[in-house]
C-alpha positions as a LaTeX table, in Angstrom:
\begin{tabular}{lrrr}
\hline
Residue & $x$ (\AA) & $y$ (\AA) & $z$ (\AA) \\
\hline
Unk1 & $-16.07$ & $-37.17$ & $-24.30$ \\
Unk2 & $-14.83$ & $-38.69$ & $-27.59$ \\
Unk3 & $-15.82$ & $-35.54$ & $-29.47$ \\
Unk4 & $-13.89$ & $-33.35$ & $-27.05$ \\
Unk5 & $-10.81$ & $-35.57$ & $-27.34$ \\
Unk6 & $-11.01$ & $-35.49$ & $-31.15$ \\
Unk7 & $-11.37$ & $-31.70$ & $-31.09$ \\
Unk8 & $-8.33$ & $-31.28$ & $-28.85$ \\
Unk9 & $-6.27$ & $-33.61$ & $-31.03$ \\
Unk10 & $-7.27$ & $-31.67$ & $-34.14$ \\
Unk11 & $-6.30$ & $-28.36$ & $-32.54$ \\
Unk12 & $-2.92$ & $-29.77$ & $-31.47$ \\
Unk13 & $-2.23$ & $-31.17$ & $-34.95$ \\
Unk14 & $-3.15$ & $-27.87$ & $-36.61$ \\
Unk15 & $-0.97$ & $-25.93$ & $-34.18$ \\
Unk16 & 2.02 & $-28.19$ & $-34.81$ \\
Unk17 & 1.47 & $-27.98$ & $-38.57$ \\
Unk18 & 1.28 & $-24.18$ & $-38.50$ \\
Unk19 & 4.38 & $-23.91$ & $-36.32$ \\
Unk20 & 6.32 & $-26.16$ & $-38.70$ \\
Unk21 & 5.49 & $-23.87$ & $-41.63$ \\
Unk22 & 6.74 & $-20.70$ & $-39.94$ \\
Unk23 & 9.84 & $-19.29$ & $-41.59$ \\
Unk24 & 11.91 & $-16.87$ & $-39.60$ \\
Unk25 & 14.15 & $-14.44$ & $-41.47$ \\
Unk26 & 17.74 & $-15.64$ & $-41.41$ \\
Unk27 & 19.31 & $-12.20$ & $-41.19$ \\
Unk28 & 16.91 & $-10.39$ & $-38.92$ \\
Unk29 & 17.91 & $-6.79$ & $-38.27$ \\
Unk30 & 18.14 & $-5.45$ & $-34.77$ \\
Unk31 & 18.23 & $-1.80$ & $-35.87$ \\
Unk32 & 16.42 & 0.30 & $-38.48$ \\
Unk33 & 18.00 & 1.21 & $-41.81$ \\
Unk34 & 20.04 & 4.38 & $-41.38$ \\
Unk35 & 19.79 & 7.41 & $-43.65$ \\
Unk36 & 21.95 & 6.82 & $-46.72$ \\
Unk37 & 22.25 & 3.08 & $-46.05$ \\
Unk38 & 21.20 & 0.68 & $-48.83$ \\
Unk39 & 17.91 & $-1.08$ & $-48.15$ \\
Unk40 & 18.20 & $-4.78$ & $-47.36$ \\
Unk41 & 17.08 & $-7.13$ & $-50.09$ \\
Unk42 & 13.51 & $-8.47$ & $-49.91$ \\
Unk43 & 10.90 & $-10.16$ & $-52.09$ \\
Unk44 & 7.22 & $-9.19$ & $-52.16$ \\
Unk45 & 4.23 & $-9.85$ & $-54.40$ \\
Unk46 & 2.87 & $-7.10$ & $-56.65$ \\
Unk47 & $-0.80$ & $-6.45$ & $-57.44$ \\
Unk48 & $-0.71$ & $-9.28$ & $-60.03$ \\
Unk49 & 0.78 & $-11.81$ & $-57.55$ \\
Unk50 & 4.17 & $-11.73$ & $-59.33$ \\
Unk51 & 7.21 & $-11.95$ & $-57.05$ \\
Unk52 & 9.34 & $-8.80$ & $-57.16$ \\
Unk53 & 12.80 & $-8.69$ & $-55.58$ \\
Unk54 & 14.53 & $-5.43$ & $-54.72$ \\
Unk55 & 17.91 & $-6.66$ & $-55.98$ \\
Unk56 & 16.39 & $-7.26$ & $-59.45$ \\
Unk57 & 15.50 & $-3.57$ & $-59.80$ \\
Unk58 & 18.48 & $-2.08$ & $-57.96$ \\
Unk59 & 20.69 & $-0.11$ & $-60.36$ \\
Unk60 & 18.28 & $-0.52$ & $-63.31$ \\
Unk61 & 15.51 & 1.89 & $-62.39$ \\
Unk62 & 14.46 & 4.11 & $-59.49$ \\
Unk63 & 12.69 & 2.26 & $-56.68$ \\
Unk64 & 10.06 & 3.89 & $-54.49$ \\
Unk65 & 8.84 & 2.08 & $-51.39$ \\
Unk66 & 5.47 & 3.04 & $-49.95$ \\
Unk67 & 4.32 & 1.59 & $-46.66$ \\
Unk68 & 0.55 & 1.77 & $-46.40$ \\
Unk69 & $-0.92$ & 0.71 & $-43.08$ \\
Unk70 & $-4.36$ & 0.05 & $-44.54$ \\
Unk71 & $-6.21$ & 2.24 & $-42.07$ \\
Unk72 & $-5.88$ & 5.70 & $-40.57$ \\
\hline
\end{tabular}
């Protein structure tokens, strides 16, 4: 019984910890980006784990976004 109680407590603590680390976007969109509309700013990691922000490249060089689902 003590093992089961300890397991449940561990699961609860992990769940609370994970929930506390969730970050929701502050300006969540409710509609897709329209044709001709500027893309919203975002930050992602490149293949070398460097952070890349869209606003850093905007106006300096062409930007191409490719969304790859990872499977077909």
